Every structure is written in C-alpha cells, then in structure tokens.
DSSP file (Angstrom, degrees, kcal/mol; ACC not computed):
  #  RESIDUE AA STRUCTURE BP1 BP2  ACC     N-H-->O    O-->H-N    N-H-->O    O-->H-N    TCO  KAPPA ALPHA  PHI   PSI    X-CA   Y-CA   Z-CA
    1    1 A X              0   0    0      0, 0.0     2,-0.4     0, 0.0     0, 0.0   0.000 360.0 360.0 360.0 124.6  119.1  124.7   -7.1
    2    2 A X        +     0   0    0      0, 0.0     2,-0.4     0, 0.0     0, 0.0  -0.820 360.0 179.0 -96.5 134.9  119.5  125.6   -3.4
    3    3 A X        -     0   0    0     -2,-0.4     2,-0.1    73,-0.0    72,-0.0  -0.998  26.8-120.5-133.3 138.7  116.5  125.2   -1.1
    4    4 A X     >  -     0   0    0     -2,-0.4     4,-2.3     1,-0.1     5,-0.2  -0.390  21.0-120.7 -75.1 155.7  116.4  125.9    2.6
    5    5 A X  H  > S+     0   0    0      1,-0.2     4,-2.6     2,-0.2     5,-0.2   0.892 114.6  54.8 -59.9 -39.5  115.5  123.2    5.0
    6    6 A X  H  > S+     0   0    0      1,-0.2     4,-2.3     2,-0.2    -1,-0.2   0.906 108.1  48.0 -62.6 -42.9  112.6  125.3    6.3
    7    7 A X  H  > S+     0   0    0      2,-0.2     4,-2.5     1,-0.2    -1,-0.2   0.914 112.2  49.4 -64.4 -42.9  111.2  125.7    2.8
    8    8 A X  H  X S+     0   0    0     -4,-2.3     4,-2.5     1,-0.2    -2,-0.2   0.932 112.1  47.4 -62.3 -45.8  111.5  122.0    2.1
    9    9 A X  H  X S+     0   0    0     -4,-2.6     4,-2.3     1,-0.2    -1,-0.2   0.881 111.9  51.1 -65.0 -38.0  109.8  121.1    5.4
   10   10 A X  H  X S+     0   0    0     -4,-2.3     4,-2.1    -5,-0.2    -1,-0.2   0.925 111.5  47.0 -64.3 -44.3  107.0  123.6    4.7
   11   11 A X  H  X S+     0   0    0     -4,-2.5     4,-2.3     1,-0.2    -2,-0.2   0.891 111.0  52.6 -64.2 -39.6  106.5  122.1    1.2
   12   12 A X  H  X S+     0   0    0     -4,-2.5     4,-2.6     2,-0.2    -1,-0.2   0.922 108.6  50.2 -61.1 -45.0  106.4  118.6    2.6
   13   13 A X  H  X S+     0   0    0     -4,-2.3     4,-2.3     1,-0.2    -2,-0.2   0.911 110.8  48.3 -61.1 -44.0  103.8  119.6    5.2
   14   14 A X  H  X S+     0   0    0     -4,-2.1     4,-2.4     1,-0.2    -1,-0.2   0.913 112.0  50.2 -61.7 -42.7  101.6  121.1    2.5
   15   15 A X  H  X S+     0   0    0     -4,-2.3     4,-2.7     2,-0.2    -2,-0.2   0.905 108.8  50.7 -65.2 -42.0  102.0  118.1    0.4
   16   16 A X  H  X S+     0   0    0     -4,-2.6     4,-2.6     2,-0.2    -1,-0.2   0.927 110.8  50.0 -61.4 -43.8  101.1  115.7    3.2
   17   17 A X  H  X S+     0   0    0     -4,-2.3     4,-2.7     1,-0.2     5,-0.2   0.925 111.1  49.2 -59.8 -44.1   97.9  117.8    3.9
   18   18 A X  H  X S+     0   0    0     -4,-2.4     4,-2.3     1,-0.2    -2,-0.2   0.911 112.2  47.7 -62.8 -42.8   97.0  117.6    0.2
   19   19 A X  H  X S+     0   0    0     -4,-2.7     4,-1.4     2,-0.2    -1,-0.2   0.907 112.9  49.1 -64.2 -41.4   97.5  113.9    0.1
   20   20 A X  H  <>S+     0   0    0     -4,-2.6     5,-2.4    -5,-0.2     3,-0.3   0.933 113.0  46.2 -63.1 -47.1   95.5  113.4    3.3
   21   21 A X  H ><5S+     0   0    0     -4,-2.7     3,-1.4     1,-0.2    -1,-0.2   0.870 107.6  57.5 -65.3 -36.7   92.6  115.6    2.0
   22   22 A X  H 3<5S+     0   0    0     -4,-2.3    -1,-0.2     1,-0.3    -2,-0.2   0.845 106.6  49.7 -61.4 -33.4   92.6  113.8   -1.3
   23   23 A X  T 3<5S-     0   0    0     -4,-1.4    -1,-0.3    -3,-0.3    -2,-0.2   0.473 117.5-117.0 -83.0  -2.4   92.1  110.5    0.5
   24   24 A X  T < 5 +     0   0    0     -3,-1.4     2,-0.4    -4,-0.3    -3,-0.2   0.786  66.2 145.3  72.1  27.6   89.2  112.2    2.4
   25   25 A X      < -     0   0    0     -5,-2.4    -1,-0.2    -6,-0.1     2,-0.1  -0.769  42.6-140.6-101.6 142.4   91.0  111.7    5.8
   26   26 A X     >  -     0   0    0     -2,-0.4     4,-2.2    -3,-0.1     5,-0.2  -0.453  34.4-104.6 -84.2 169.2   90.9  114.1    8.7
   27   27 A X  H  > S+     0   0    0      1,-0.2     4,-2.7     2,-0.2     5,-0.2   0.890 125.4  53.1 -60.5 -37.1   94.0  114.8   10.8
   28   28 A X  H  > S+     0   0    0      2,-0.2     4,-2.8     1,-0.2    -1,-0.2   0.911 106.3  51.9 -65.4 -41.9   92.5  112.5   13.4
   29   29 A X  H  > S+     0   0    0      2,-0.2     4,-2.3     1,-0.2    -2,-0.2   0.942 113.2  44.6 -57.3 -48.3   92.0  109.7   10.9
   30   30 A X  H  X S+     0   0    0     -4,-2.2     4,-2.0     1,-0.2    -2,-0.2   0.919 113.1  50.5 -64.6 -43.6   95.6  109.9    9.8
   31   31 A X  H  X>S+     0   0    0     -4,-2.7     5,-2.2     1,-0.2     4,-1.1   0.916 110.4  49.7 -60.5 -43.7   96.8  110.2   13.4
   32   32 A X  H  <5S+     0   0    0     -4,-2.8     3,-0.5     1,-0.2    -1,-0.2   0.918 111.5  48.4 -61.6 -43.9   94.8  107.1   14.4
   33   33 A X  H  <5S+     0   0    0     -4,-2.3    -1,-0.2     1,-0.2    -2,-0.2   0.823 116.8  43.1 -65.9 -30.8   96.1  105.1   11.4
   34   34 A X  H  <5S-     0   0    0     -4,-2.0    -1,-0.2    -5,-0.2    -2,-0.2   0.557 106.8-126.9 -89.7  -9.7   99.7  106.2   12.3
   35   35 A X  T  <5S+     0   0    0     -4,-1.1     2,-0.3    -3,-0.5    -3,-0.2   0.911  72.4 113.0  57.9  45.1   99.3  105.6   16.0
   36   36 A X  S   <S-     0   0    0     -5,-2.2    -1,-0.3    -6,-0.1    -2,-0.2  -0.848  74.7 -80.4-132.7 172.3  100.5  109.1   16.8
   37   37 A X    >>  -     0   0    0     -2,-0.3     4,-1.4     1,-0.1     3,-0.6  -0.447  28.2-128.4 -77.2 147.3   98.7  112.2   18.2
   38   38 A X  H 3> S+     0   0    0      1,-0.2     4,-2.3     2,-0.2     5,-0.2   0.866 110.2  60.9 -58.7 -37.4   96.6  114.5   16.0
   39   39 A X  H 3> S+     0   0    0      1,-0.2     4,-2.3     2,-0.2    -1,-0.2   0.844 100.6  54.2 -61.5 -32.2   98.6  117.4   17.2
   40   40 A X  H <> S+     0   0    0     -3,-0.6     4,-2.3     2,-0.2    -1,-0.2   0.906 106.4  51.0 -68.8 -40.3  101.7  115.9   15.7
   41   41 A X  H  X S+     0   0    0     -4,-1.4     4,-2.7     1,-0.2    -2,-0.2   0.940 111.6  48.8 -59.7 -46.0  100.0  115.6   12.3
   42   42 A X  H  X S+     0   0    0     -4,-2.3     4,-2.0     1,-0.2    -2,-0.2   0.905 110.4  49.9 -60.1 -42.6   99.0  119.2   12.6
   43   43 A X  H  <>S+     0   0    0     -4,-2.3     5,-2.9     2,-0.2     6,-0.9   0.863 111.3  49.4 -66.8 -35.0  102.5  120.3   13.5
   44   44 A X  H ><5S+     0   0    0     -4,-2.3     3,-1.4     3,-0.2    -2,-0.2   0.940 111.8  48.3 -66.1 -47.4  104.0  118.3   10.6
   45   45 A X  H 3<5S+     0   0    0     -4,-2.7    -2,-0.2     1,-0.3    -1,-0.2   0.819 113.6  47.0 -64.8 -30.8  101.5  119.9    8.1
   46   46 A X  T 3<5S-     0   0    0     -4,-2.0    -1,-0.3    -5,-0.2    -2,-0.2   0.366 111.8-120.8 -91.4   5.2  102.3  123.4    9.5
   47   47 A X  T < 5S+     0   0    0     -3,-1.4    -3,-0.2   -38,-0.2   -37,-0.1   0.819  72.7 132.5  60.7  33.7  106.0  122.7    9.3
   48   48 A X      < +     0   0    0     -5,-2.9     2,-0.3    -6,-0.2    -4,-0.2   0.670  69.1  34.3 -85.6 -18.5  106.4  123.4   13.0
   49   49 A X  S    S-     0   0    0     -6,-0.9     2,-0.8    -9,-0.1    -2,-0.1  -0.953  73.5-129.2-134.4 155.5  108.5  120.2   13.5
   50   50 A X        -     0   0    0     -2,-0.3    -6,-0.1    -3,-0.1   -44,-0.0  -0.894  41.6-151.4-100.0 100.8  111.1  118.3   11.5
   51   51 A X        -     0   0    0     -2,-0.8     2,-0.1     1,-0.1   -11,-0.0  -0.153  11.7-102.7 -77.3 169.1  109.6  114.8   11.7
   52   52 A X     >  -     0   0    0      1,-0.1     4,-2.0     4,-0.0     5,-0.1  -0.434  22.1-117.0 -88.1 161.7  111.4  111.5   11.6
   53   53 A X  H  > S+     0   0    0      2,-0.2     4,-2.5     1,-0.2     5,-0.2   0.881 116.1  59.8 -61.6 -38.6  111.7  109.0    8.8
   54   54 A X  H  > S+     0   0    0      1,-0.2     4,-1.9     2,-0.2    -1,-0.2   0.923 107.0  45.2 -56.6 -45.1  109.9  106.5   10.9
   55   55 A X  H  > S+     0   0    0      1,-0.2     4,-2.5     2,-0.2    -1,-0.2   0.887 110.3  53.9 -67.8 -38.4  106.9  108.8   11.2
   56   56 A X  H  X S+     0   0    0     -4,-2.0     4,-2.6     1,-0.2    -1,-0.2   0.884 107.7  50.9 -63.2 -37.7  107.0  109.6    7.4
   57   57 A X  H  X S+     0   0    0     -4,-2.5     4,-2.6     2,-0.2    -1,-0.2   0.909 109.7  50.4 -65.4 -41.0  106.9  105.8    6.7
   58   58 A X  H  X S+     0   0    0     -4,-1.9     4,-2.4    -5,-0.2    -2,-0.2   0.918 111.5  48.7 -61.0 -43.0  103.8  105.5    9.0
   59   59 A X  H  X S+     0   0    0     -4,-2.5     4,-2.2     2,-0.2    -2,-0.2   0.931 111.0  49.5 -63.3 -46.1  102.2  108.4    7.2
   60   60 A X  H  X>S+     0   0    0     -4,-2.6     5,-2.5     1,-0.2     4,-0.5   0.923 111.8  48.9 -59.5 -44.7  102.9  106.9    3.8
   61   61 A X  H ><5S+     0   0    0     -4,-2.6     3,-1.0     1,-0.2    -1,-0.2   0.917 111.1  49.8 -61.6 -43.0  101.5  103.5    4.9
   62   62 A X  H 3<5S+     0   0    0     -4,-2.4    -1,-0.2     1,-0.3    -2,-0.2   0.840 112.7  47.1 -65.3 -33.0   98.4  105.2    6.3
   63   63 A X  H 3<5S-     0   0    0     -4,-2.2    -1,-0.3    -5,-0.2    -2,-0.2   0.469 112.3-123.6 -85.7  -2.1   97.9  107.1    3.0
   64   64 A X  T <<5S+     0   0    0     -3,-1.0     2,-0.3    -4,-0.5    -3,-0.2   0.905  71.5 116.8  59.6  45.3   98.5  103.8    1.1
   65   65 A X  S   <S-     0   0    0     -5,-2.5    -1,-0.2    -6,-0.1     2,-0.2  -0.894  73.7 -93.6-132.9 164.6  101.4  105.3   -0.9
   66   66 A X    >>  -     0   0    0     -2,-0.3     3,-2.0     1,-0.1     4,-0.5  -0.566  38.6-118.1 -74.3 143.2  105.1  104.5   -1.3
   67   67 A X  G >4 S+     0   0    0      1,-0.3     3,-1.7    -2,-0.2     4,-0.4   0.844 112.4  63.8 -52.1 -35.7  107.2  106.7    1.1
   68   68 A X  G >4 S+     0   0    0      1,-0.3     3,-1.3     2,-0.2    -1,-0.3   0.773  89.9  68.3 -62.3 -23.8  109.0  108.3   -1.9
   69   69 A X  G X4 S+     0   0    0     -3,-2.0     3,-1.3     1,-0.3    -1,-0.3   0.755  86.2  68.1 -67.5 -22.7  105.6  109.8   -3.0
   70   70 A X  G << S+     0   0    0     -3,-1.7    -1,-0.3    -4,-0.5    -2,-0.2   0.775 102.4  46.7 -64.5 -23.6  105.7  112.0    0.1
   71   71 A X  G <  S+     0   0    0     -3,-1.3     2,-1.4    -4,-0.4    -1,-0.2   0.300  83.2 103.0-101.2   8.1  108.7  113.8   -1.6
   72   72 A X    <   +     0   0    0     -3,-1.3     2,-0.3    -4,-0.1    -1,-0.1  -0.620  55.2 110.8 -95.1  77.7  107.1  114.2   -5.0
   73   73 A X  S    S-     0   0    0     -2,-1.4     2,-0.2     0, 0.0   -61,-0.1  -0.982  71.5 -98.8-145.4 154.2  106.1  117.8   -4.9
   74   74 A X        -     0   0    0     -2,-0.3     2,-0.5   -63,-0.1    -2,-0.0  -0.508  38.8-120.6 -73.6 143.5  107.2  121.0   -6.6
   75   75 A X              0   0    0     -2,-0.2   -67,-0.1     1,-0.1    -1,-0.1  -0.726 360.0 360.0 -86.0 127.9  109.5  123.2   -4.6
   76   76 A X              0   0    0     -2,-0.5    -1,-0.1   -69,-0.2   -68,-0.1   0.359 360.0 360.0-121.7 360.0  108.1  126.7   -4.0
C-alpha cells in the first residue's frame, strides 16, 4: 500500500487531536505540557508542518502514552 507523506502527516495530525481531546486537554494544555507554543500544536494537528521525532516524544509523554501509539491510526 502506497501512502503519500502528506496523507500520513494529515492522518497523524487528526489522530493527535483526537488523543488530546480524549484526554480533555486543550491545545494550550498540551503545548504547556510539551513546553512548545500552542500555535505549533495547531500546525501539527492541521498538518501544516512535518514535526520532529523530539516533538512527537514530548506529545506522547504529555498524553501519557507510548510514542508508538501516536502512529496507531487507520490510513485514510
């Protein structure tokens, strides 16, 4: 199965938003826990940027999940 990088990043952003909302966190809450800007969280969720592994690990830690769980989503 071939998937474009853009599609993967878009799916990742949607999944991060869903995980954040499931935890009852705002973008600001997540940003504060990750020590990054709220605008960066928004840009990740909207697939406007291709974020780093370092930032993904921070997000996973803030969401209290293993980093691999960030990639556990259906490809659309």
